[in-house]
KOLKEDO-896111 format. One record per residue (C-alpha): residue in one letter; x, y, z. Coordinates in nm, 3 decimals, decimal comma. Example, Ala and Ser with C-alpha at 12.3 -4.5 7.8 and 13.67 -1.06 7.14 Angstrom:
<sites>
rest:a	X:1,230	Y:-0,450	Z:0,780
rest:s	X:1,367	Y:-0,106	Z:0,714
</sites>
This chain:
<sites>
rest:x	X:-2,330	Y:4,770	Z:4,649
rest:x	X:-1,995	Y:4,925	Z:4,625
rest:x	X:-1,882	Y:5,060	Z:4,308
rest:x	X:-1,604	Y:4,894	Z:4,173
rest:x	X:-1,355	Y:5,116	Z:3,982
rest:x	X:-1,279	Y:5,031	Z:3,605
rest:x	X:-1,024	Y:5,291	Z:3,539
rest:x	X:-0,711	Y:5,490	Z:3,704
rest:x	X:-0,749	Y:5,818	Z:3,623
rest:x	X:-0,445	Y:6,082	Z:3,634
rest:x	X:-0,630	Y:6,257	Z:3,957
rest:x	X:-0,634	Y:5,913	Z:4,111
rest:x	X:-0,277	Y:5,939	Z:4,095
rest:x	X:-0,198	Y:6,269	Z:4,186
rest:x	X:-0,437	Y:6,266	Z:4,497
rest:x	X:-0,319	Y:5,911	Z:4,571
rest:x	X:-0,663	Y:5,820	Z:4,653
rest:x	X:-0,657	Y:5,487	Z:4,426
rest:x	X:-0,499	Y:5,317	Z:4,720
rest:x	X:-0,823	Y:5,320	Z:4,925
rest:x	X:-1,073	Y:5,269	Z:4,598
rest:x	X:-1,169	Y:4,907	Z:4,538
rest:x	X:-1,078	Y:4,789	Z:4,151
rest:x	X:-1,254	Y:4,594	Z:3,936
rest:x	X:-1,031	Y:4,298	Z:3,842
rest:x	X:-0,929	Y:4,240	Z:3,477
rest:x	X:-1,053	Y:3,972	Z:3,281
rest:x	X:-0,760	Y:3,831	Z:3,070
rest:x	X:-0,979	Y:3,604	Z:2,871
rest:x	X:-1,227	Y:3,850	Z:2,758
rest:x	X:-1,236	Y:3,939	Z:2,367
rest:x	X:-1,227	Y:4,291	Z:2,247
rest:x	X:-1,414	Y:4,435	Z:1,972
rest:x	X:-1,328	Y:4,301	Z:1,647
rest:x	X:-1,139	Y:4,567	Z:1,478
rest:x	X:-1,277	Y:4,759	Z:1,139
rest:x	X:-1,119	Y:4,637	Z:0,857
rest:x	X:-1,178	Y:4,590	Z:0,500
rest:x	X:-1,328	Y:4,281	Z:0,306
rest:x	X:-1,222	Y:4,092	Z:0,043
rest:x	X:-1,470	Y:4,102	Z:-0,247
rest:x	X:-1,570	Y:3,748	Z:-0,372
rest:x	X:-1,402	Y:3,792	Z:-0,699
rest:x	X:-1,085	Y:3,826	Z:-0,507
rest:x	X:-1,139	Y:3,532	Z:-0,354
rest:x	X:-1,162	Y:3,291	Z:-0,611
rest:x	X:-0,874	Y:3,495	Z:-0,863
rest:x	X:-0,663	Y:3,430	Z:-0,533
rest:x	X:-0,750	Y:3,055	Z:-0,517
rest:x	X:-0,745	Y:2,996	Z:-0,903
rest:x	X:-0,387	Y:3,202	Z:-0,890
rest:x	X:-0,265	Y:2,952	Z:-0,638
rest:x	X:-0,373	Y:2,659	Z:-0,844
rest:x	X:-0,171	Y:2,764	Z:-1,106
rest:x	X:0,159	Y:2,865	Z:-0,893
rest:x	X:0,094	Y:2,459	Z:-0,781
rest:x	X:0,136	Y:2,337	Z:-1,130
rest:x	X:0,430	Y:2,545	Z:-1,189
rest:x	X:0,291	Y:2,824	Z:-1,393
rest:x	X:0,467	Y:3,160	Z:-1,437
rest:x	X:0,213	Y:3,465	Z:-1,422
rest:x	X:0,212	Y:3,648	Z:-1,733
rest:x	X:0,219	Y:4,081	Z:-1,769
rest:x	X:-0,131	Y:4,181	Z:-1,855
rest:x	X:-0,114	Y:4,550	Z:-1,760
rest:x	X:-0,217	Y:4,691	Z:-2,107
rest:x	X:-0,557	Y:4,709	Z:-2,151
rest:x	X:-0,527	Y:4,868	Z:-2,465
rest:x	X:-0,443	Y:4,692	Z:-2,709
rest:x	X:-0,370	Y:4,720	Z:-3,084
rest:x	X:-0,564	Y:4,493	Z:-3,323
rest:x	X:-0,265	Y:4,315	Z:-3,443
rest:x	X:-0,162	Y:4,163	Z:-3,116
rest:x	X:-0,556	Y:4,113	Z:-3,069
rest:x	X:-0,664	Y:3,964	Z:-3,391
rest:x	X:-0,386	Y:3,945	Z:-3,655
rest:x	X:-0,087	Y:3,780	Z:-3,452
rest:x	X:-0,344	Y:3,545	Z:-3,373
rest:x	X:-0,458	Y:3,456	Z:-3,705
rest:x	X:-0,791	Y:3,573	Z:-3,682
rest:x	X:-0,867	Y:3,735	Z:-4,040
rest:x	X:-0,958	Y:4,088	Z:-4,027
rest:x	X:-1,266	Y:4,055	Z:-4,186
rest:x	X:-1,397	Y:3,805	Z:-3,899
rest:x	X:-1,698	Y:3,941	Z:-3,754
rest:x	X:-1,562	Y:3,956	Z:-3,409
rest:x	X:-1,370	Y:4,259	Z:-3,506
rest:x	X:-1,652	Y:4,439	Z:-3,593
rest:x	X:-1,767	Y:4,717	Z:-3,381
rest:x	X:-2,081	Y:4,560	Z:-3,236
rest:x	X:-1,801	Y:4,326	Z:-3,057
rest:x	X:-1,518	Y:4,537	Z:-3,009
rest:x	X:-1,441	Y:4,896	Z:-2,812
rest:x	X:-1,234	Y:5,081	Z:-3,066
rest:x	X:-1,040	Y:5,396	Z:-2,927
rest:x	X:-1,027	Y:5,735	Z:-3,113
rest:x	X:-0,734	Y:5,839	Z:-2,923
rest:x	X:-0,467	Y:5,756	Z:-2,981
rest:x	X:-0,661	Y:5,587	Z:-3,229
rest:x	X:-0,336	Y:5,378	Z:-3,396
rest:x	X:-0,041	Y:5,171	Z:-3,196
rest:x	X:0,278	Y:5,373	Z:-3,264
rest:x	X:0,476	Y:5,068	Z:-3,311
rest:x	X:0,451	Y:4,729	Z:-3,456
rest:x	X:0,761	Y:4,459	Z:-3,502
rest:x	X:0,793	Y:4,531	Z:-3,894
rest:x	X:0,953	Y:4,213	Z:-3,964
rest:x	X:0,702	Y:4,007	Z:-3,775
rest:x	X:0,411	Y:4,205	Z:-3,910
rest:x	X:0,573	Y:4,077	Z:-4,258
rest:x	X:0,529	Y:3,719	Z:-4,192
rest:x	X:0,156	Y:3,745	Z:-4,043
rest:x	X:0,056	Y:3,970	Z:-4,322
rest:x	X:0,192	Y:3,671	Z:-4,572
rest:x	X:0,019	Y:3,407	Z:-4,404
rest:x	X:-0,290	Y:3,574	Z:-4,351
rest:x	X:-0,324	Y:3,672	Z:-4,715
rest:x	X:-0,115	Y:3,405	Z:-4,939
rest:x	X:-0,057	Y:3,131	Z:-4,703
rest:x	X:0,251	Y:2,971	Z:-4,543
rest:x	X:0,368	Y:2,674	Z:-4,330
rest:x	X:0,132	Y:2,442	Z:-4,496
rest:x	X:-0,173	Y:2,639	Z:-4,489
rest:x	X:-0,317	Y:2,832	Z:-4,809
rest:x	X:-0,401	Y:3,164	Z:-4,565
rest:x	X:-0,734	Y:3,337	Z:-4,604
rest:x	X:-0,663	Y:3,481	Z:-4,956
rest:x	X:-0,757	Y:3,842	Z:-4,884
rest:x	X:-0,563	Y:4,207	Z:-4,920
rest:x	X:-0,421	Y:4,231	Z:-4,536
rest:x	X:-0,406	Y:4,575	Z:-4,455
rest:x	X:-0,214	Y:4,729	Z:-4,221
rest:x	X:-0,410	Y:5,041	Z:-4,134
rest:x	X:-0,638	Y:4,808	Z:-3,995
rest:x	X:-0,395	Y:4,611	Z:-3,763
rest:x	X:-0,284	Y:4,946	Z:-3,611
rest:x	X:-0,628	Y:5,023	Z:-3,500
rest:x	X:-0,635	Y:5,044	Z:-3,124
rest:x	X:-0,890	Y:4,887	Z:-2,922
rest:x	X:-1,008	Y:4,755	Z:-2,556
rest:x	X:-0,868	Y:4,409	Z:-2,524
rest:x	X:-1,131	Y:4,171	Z:-2,606
rest:x	X:-0,927	Y:3,844	Z:-2,438
rest:x	X:-0,625	Y:3,798	Z:-2,285
rest:x	X:-0,487	Y:3,587	Z:-2,538
rest:x	X:-0,329	Y:3,898	Z:-2,694
rest:x	X:-0,116	Y:3,887	Z:-2,370
rest:x	X:-0,014	Y:3,525	Z:-2,435
rest:x	X:0,061	Y:3,606	Z:-2,827
rest:x	X:0,316	Y:3,898	Z:-2,730
rest:x	X:0,478	Y:3,625	Z:-2,441
rest:x	X:0,502	Y:3,372	Z:-2,751
rest:x	X:0,660	Y:3,606	Z:-2,952
rest:x	X:0,943	Y:3,716	Z:-2,670
rest:x	X:0,989	Y:3,298	Z:-2,607
rest:x	X:1,074	Y:3,277	Z:-3,002
rest:x	X:1,304	Y:3,586	Z:-2,956
rest:x	X:1,472	Y:3,409	Z:-2,737
rest:x	X:1,861	Y:3,252	Z:-2,858
rest:x	X:1,748	Y:2,871	Z:-2,725
rest:x	X:1,392	Y:2,759	Z:-2,699
rest:x	X:1,348	Y:2,677	Z:-2,355
rest:x	X:0,945	Y:2,494	Z:-2,234
rest:x	X:0,730	Y:2,747	Z:-2,083
rest:x	X:0,423	Y:2,735	Z:-1,850
rest:x	X:0,236	Y:3,072	Z:-1,849
rest:x	X:-0,101	Y:3,183	Z:-1,708
rest:x	X:-0,291	Y:3,470	Z:-1,681
rest:x	X:-0,626	Y:3,643	Z:-1,482
rest:x	X:-0,714	Y:3,982	Z:-1,565
rest:x	X:-0,977	Y:4,190	Z:-1,741
rest:x	X:-1,118	Y:4,216	Z:-2,101
rest:x	X:-1,386	Y:4,407	Z:-2,284
rest:x	X:-1,648	Y:4,323	Z:-2,524
rest:x	X:-1,935	Y:4,539	Z:-2,657
rest:x	X:-2,215	Y:4,232	Z:-2,515
rest:x	X:-2,580	Y:4,316	Z:-2,441
rest:x	X:-2,618	Y:4,379	Z:-2,056
rest:x	X:-2,807	Y:4,094	Z:-1,908
rest:x	X:-2,805	Y:3,881	Z:-1,583
rest:x	X:-2,524	Y:3,687	Z:-1,720
rest:x	X:-2,318	Y:3,946	Z:-1,932
rest:x	X:-2,163	Y:4,300	Z:-1,864
rest:x	X:-1,926	Y:4,477	Z:-2,105
rest:x	X:-1,614	Y:4,360	Z:-1,914
rest:x	X:-1,532	Y:4,040	Z:-1,720
rest:x	X:-1,222	Y:3,871	Z:-1,619
rest:x	X:-1,067	Y:3,606	Z:-1,835
rest:x	X:-0,858	Y:3,290	Z:-1,677
rest:x	X:-0,603	Y:3,170	Z:-1,926
rest:x	X:-0,324	Y:2,892	Z:-1,886
rest:x	X:-0,057	Y:2,818	Z:-2,182
rest:x	X:0,184	Y:2,535	Z:-2,198
rest:x	X:0,492	Y:2,524	Z:-2,485
rest:x	X:0,732	Y:2,260	Z:-2,502
rest:x	X:0,823	Y:1,983	Z:-2,779
rest:x	X:0,604	Y:1,707	Z:-2,847
rest:x	X:0,288	Y:1,821	Z:-2,695
rest:x	X:-0,043	Y:1,664	Z:-2,806
rest:x	X:-0,429	Y:1,686	Z:-2,736
rest:x	X:-0,376	Y:1,386	Z:-2,497
rest:x	X:-0,154	Y:1,644	Z:-2,288
rest:x	X:-0,415	Y:1,941	Z:-2,326
rest:x	X:-0,660	Y:1,688	Z:-2,154
rest:x	X:-0,450	Y:1,579	Z:-1,906
rest:x	X:-0,348	Y:1,924	Z:-1,772
rest:x	X:-0,750	Y:2,041	Z:-1,804
rest:x	X:-0,817	Y:1,700	Z:-1,553
rest:x	X:-0,582	Y:1,810	Z:-1,323
rest:x	X:-0,646	Y:2,186	Z:-1,314
rest:x	X:-1,030	Y:2,107	Z:-1,304
rest:x	X:-0,987	Y:1,843	Z:-1,047
rest:x	X:-0,776	Y:2,099	Z:-0,849
rest:x	X:-1,078	Y:2,380	Z:-0,875
rest:x	X:-1,337	Y:2,057	Z:-0,731
rest:x	X:-1,464	Y:1,971	Z:-1,082
rest:x	X:-1,382	Y:1,599	Z:-1,172
rest:x	X:-1,702	Y:1,483	Z:-1,401
rest:x	X:-1,508	Y:1,655	Z:-1,737
rest:x	X:-1,654	Y:1,617	Z:-2,102
rest:x	X:-1,480	Y:1,755	Z:-2,408
rest:x	X:-1,648	Y:1,852	Z:-2,725
rest:x	X:-1,514	Y:1,946	Z:-3,052
rest:x	X:-1,535	Y:2,318	Z:-3,140
rest:x	X:-1,377	Y:2,600	Z:-3,384
rest:x	X:-1,167	Y:2,865	Z:-3,260
rest:x	X:-0,941	Y:3,094	Z:-3,555
rest:x	X:-0,633	Y:2,996	Z:-3,330
rest:x	X:-0,608	Y:2,700	Z:-3,237
rest:x	X:-0,668	Y:2,332	Z:-3,431
rest:x	X:-0,802	Y:2,097	Z:-3,273
rest:x	X:-1,017	Y:2,310	Z:-3,053
rest:x	X:-1,237	Y:2,173	Z:-2,717
rest:x	X:-1,510	Y:2,290	Z:-2,523
rest:x	X:-1,493	Y:2,165	Z:-2,150
rest:x	X:-1,846	Y:2,059	Z:-2,033
rest:x	X:-1,861	Y:1,967	Z:-1,614
rest:x	X:-2,172	Y:1,839	Z:-1,466
rest:x	X:-2,337	Y:2,044	Z:-1,256
rest:x	X:-2,496	Y:1,914	Z:-0,945
rest:x	X:-2,737	Y:2,163	Z:-0,876
rest:x	X:-2,860	Y:2,168	Z:-1,243
rest:x	X:-2,834	Y:1,846	Z:-1,309
rest:x	X:-2,729	Y:1,899	Z:-1,664
rest:x	X:-2,408	Y:1,969	Z:-1,846
rest:x	X:-2,246	Y:2,311	Z:-1,875
rest:x	X:-1,943	Y:2,478	Z:-2,026
rest:x	X:-1,692	Y:2,592	Z:-1,825
rest:x	X:-1,410	Y:2,662	Z:-2,062
rest:x	X:-1,231	Y:2,623	Z:-2,403
rest:x	X:-0,953	Y:2,518	Z:-2,529
rest:x	X:-0,734	Y:2,413	Z:-2,805
rest:x	X:-0,423	Y:2,393	Z:-2,947
rest:x	X:-0,222	Y:2,696	Z:-3,128
rest:x	X:-0,210	Y:2,685	Z:-3,509
rest:x	X:0,134	Y:2,665	Z:-3,692
rest:x	X:-0,002	Y:2,981	Z:-3,882
rest:x	X:0,017	Y:3,174	Z:-3,510
rest:x	X:0,336	Y:2,986	Z:-3,365
rest:x	X:0,569	Y:2,992	Z:-3,683
rest:x	X:0,595	Y:3,313	Z:-3,788
rest:x	X:0,710	Y:3,447	Z:-3,439
rest:x	X:1,009	Y:3,207	Z:-3,512
rest:x	X:0,964	Y:2,903	Z:-3,288
rest:x	X:1,100	Y:2,576	Z:-3,372
rest:x	X:0,852	Y:2,359	Z:-3,599
rest:x	X:0,868	Y:2,047	Z:-3,355
rest:x	X:0,725	Y:2,304	Z:-3,039
rest:x	X:0,315	Y:2,267	Z:-3,021
rest:x	X:0,140	Y:2,511	Z:-2,757
rest:x	X:-0,173	Y:2,408	Z:-2,583
rest:x	X:-0,397	Y:2,682	Z:-2,401
rest:x	X:-0,735	Y:2,700	Z:-2,239
rest:x	X:-0,940	Y:2,988	Z:-2,070
rest:x	X:-1,239	Y:3,039	Z:-1,884
rest:x	X:-1,410	Y:3,314	Z:-1,684
rest:x	X:-1,382	Y:3,411	Z:-1,312
rest:x	X:-1,710	Y:3,501	Z:-1,259
rest:x	X:-1,935	Y:3,235	Z:-1,354
rest:x	X:-1,764	Y:2,983	Z:-1,131
rest:x	X:-1,772	Y:3,297	Z:-0,838
rest:x	X:-2,112	Y:3,305	Z:-0,927
rest:x	X:-2,186	Y:2,932	Z:-0,873
rest:x	X:-1,983	Y:2,930	Z:-0,581
rest:x	X:-2,147	Y:3,222	Z:-0,384
rest:x	X:-2,523	Y:3,126	Z:-0,514
rest:x	X:-2,533	Y:3,467	Z:-0,697
rest:x	X:-2,817	Y:3,423	Z:-0,980
rest:x	X:-2,750	Y:3,804	Z:-1,141
rest:x	X:-2,408	Y:3,901	Z:-1,236
rest:x	X:-2,467	Y:4,298	Z:-1,114
rest:x	X:-2,495	Y:4,242	Z:-0,812
rest:x	X:-2,128	Y:4,051	Z:-0,793
rest:x	X:-2,003	Y:4,372	Z:-1,031
rest:x	X:-2,113	Y:4,722	Z:-1,045
rest:x	X:-2,327	Y:5,001	Z:-0,805
rest:x	X:-2,582	Y:4,725	Z:-0,672
rest:x	X:-2,369	Y:4,546	Z:-0,545
rest:x	X:-2,462	Y:4,449	Z:-0,156
rest:x	X:-2,171	Y:4,595	Z:0,071
rest:x	X:-2,308	Y:4,316	Z:0,323
rest:x	X:-2,284	Y:4,040	Z:0,087
rest:x	X:-1,890	Y:4,111	Z:0,046
rest:x	X:-1,865	Y:4,139	Z:0,478
rest:x	X:-2,095	Y:3,825	Z:0,521
rest:x	X:-1,889	Y:3,607	Z:0,261
rest:x	X:-1,668	Y:3,353	Z:0,379
rest:x	X:-1,323	Y:3,225	Z:0,277
rest:x	X:-1,358	Y:3,094	Z:-0,074
rest:x	X:-1,229	Y:2,710	Z:0,018
rest:x	X:-1,204	Y:2,516	Z:-0,330
rest:x	X:-1,188	Y:2,109	Z:-0,283
rest:x	X:-0,859	Y:1,995	Z:-0,337
</sites>
């Protein structure tokens, strides 16, 4: 059997032997080898889908690049008292260097101090001695709501109020006991809407629209307590696999003690909700242990084989 040539070499061209040699015909329909390339982690895929949903709903992404935050923005500005259990070292990572924030808005901090210690804006406050030393302590932020507080403060500093819709998806840190569903760091998804005359009904309607785009249509709302929202609601969805109702998020209307010291108009309301990124990702990809999703135990073949995340809309 005559062997057909597959490559044209420099020697064939130099000697002219290519004129007498039989060449194998090219198959232009054949597929080449798949090129080696990177693959998106499941968390990044779901994050991209959630971000696209927010953008479709007209939200603007907040800057969330400061993992290190002061206790003032992380707790005090959110009307969370300085003796709150969440501020204890058992729940928060405090920094040693730098241990304190160098600058805080003085006039705004004075209003926050007054509403905490004496009350105001229709509230009696917490009736304790508020200390600026406690507010200056640096920490790894425990939630992205600190970024929301900064964004609302900048909004209040504008000459004229304009309605806004903000969102953020970024990392937060808590001193949690590590187990199959908890890590010391995770991602929080947060949405915030500020406008005149917003009510609990607007919050429930926005939540239904948001979760419907996620493919979650069976929702229930349960009254809850948060230091910085009133009223507050936990959001539950019926899990078809587990055959029971599971919590998928938390929400509420920001308190006047949080908004009015910033300088926002009295008739402006702010509705907000939050959920984690890891839990829906684990449900979507059938992962039972979060340490198989994040950390050194991640199976890279799982990242390679995971299909694109497509959420029903």
